[in-house]
N, C-alpha and C positions, 0 to 999 in steps of 0.2 A: 070641943063637943062634950057636954056634960049630960049625957043621957043615962040615967040611972039603970034603965032596963038593959041597955047594951053593956054597960060596965058590970052589972051583976052577972049576966049570962056569960060574959067573957071571963070574969073572975072564976066562975064555976067550970067552964069548959077548958080553959088553958091547961090546967094540970092533966086532964084526960088527953088532950092533944099531945102534950109532951110525953106522956106515958105510951101512947100509941106510936109516937116517933121512935122511942127507945125500943119498943117491940119490933118495929120494922127494921131497925138497925141490927138488933141482936139476931133476928131470924133471917137475915139476908142470905146466909149460906144454905139454908134448907127450904126456902120458899120464895115467893115473890117479894120484891123489895130489896132492901140493902142499905148501904151507907149513904148513897146519894139520895134516894127517896126519903129515907128517915131523916137525913140532914135537912132536906128541904122542908119537911113537916115541922121539925124542931125549930128551924129558923123562922118559919111562918108563924109559929106560936109567939115568939118574941116580937115579931113585927106586928102581930095583932095587938099585943099588949101596948106597944108604942103608939099604934094608931088610936086605940080606945082611950088610953090614959095620958097620952101626950109623949112627945119625944124626950122631954126632960125626965119623966118617970121611967121611960124605956132605957135611957142611958144610965139611970141609977141601977137598973137591973143588970145591964150588960154594958160596962164601960168600954171606951175605945181601947184602953190598954188590955182589958180582958178579951175582947174580940180579936185583937191582934195576936195575943198570946195563944188563944185557942186555934186560930188559923195555923200558926206555926207548929203547935203541938200535934195537931192532926196529921200534918205532913210528916213530922218526925216519927210518929207512930207507924205510918205507912212505910216510910223508908227504913225504919228500924226493923220491921218484920222482914223486909227484903234482905237487909244486911244480915240478920240472924240466920236466914236460910243459906246465905252464901258462906257464913262462918261455919255452919253445920255441914258444909261440903256439897251443897246443891247449887242450883242456879238461882238467880234473883227471883223471889216469890215462888220457889219450889217448896211448898209447905210440907210435903210429906217427909222431908229430911230433918225437920225440927225435932229436937230431943225430948219428945213426950212419950216415948215407948211405942205405942201403936201408931202406924202410919195414918190411919183414918182419923185418930184423935189429933195427931199433929196437924193434919190438913185442916181439920175443923177449927183448931185454935188459931192457925195462921190466917185463915179466911176471916175469922172473927176479929182479929186484930186489924186487918185491912178495912173491914166494914166500919169499925169504930173510928179509925183514923179518917176515913172518907167522910163519915157522918159528922164528926166534930168540925172538920174543915169546911164542909159545905154549909153547915148551920152558921158558923162564925162569919164566913164570907157573905152569906145572904144578909145577915144583920149589918155587917159593915157597909155593904152596897146600899141598903135601905137608908141608913143614917147619913151616909155621904150624899145620896141623892136628895134626901129631905133637907139637909143643910144647904145644899145648893139652891133649892127652891126658896128657902127663907132669905137667902142673900140677894135674890133678884129684886129689883125695884119694881114699882107698879107699872112702868112703861116697858117692861120686858128686858131691860138692860141689866147686866150683871152689876153688882155693887162696885163702884169705882170706875165703871166703863163710861166713856164720854160719847155723846152723840156726834155725828159728822158735822152738824150745823152749830155745835157749841163753840 
């Protein structure tokens, strides 16, 4: 689809969509939203790009390797915050024991780390699912069979 109006509007809006996604992730501990919601918005912005400009251009922006790495990094951030809480003498994800001086500040930074980890993972997984599903659609033949699949009467 080469619609110049859709491409131009998308090119202008995608940075604002991504900025809003980061806002939702960062302010997840003090307002509505958080890592999951912000991650969905961020992932949707990359999916919008791939829909408007094509899957090949989308994969140039976020490669398979990058989405796999980001999925893992997000989980590692989440788990790392929990482990830091345990090393500091608390329970898993007991943020107020983190060594940031003030208990309120420690809790804030702990939740912030969790929100970032969840946001990164959700965005990367959404992009991965989109590209895997679109790849599967391209591999299907015109009669609905998967590539390489034989019919019963063949």
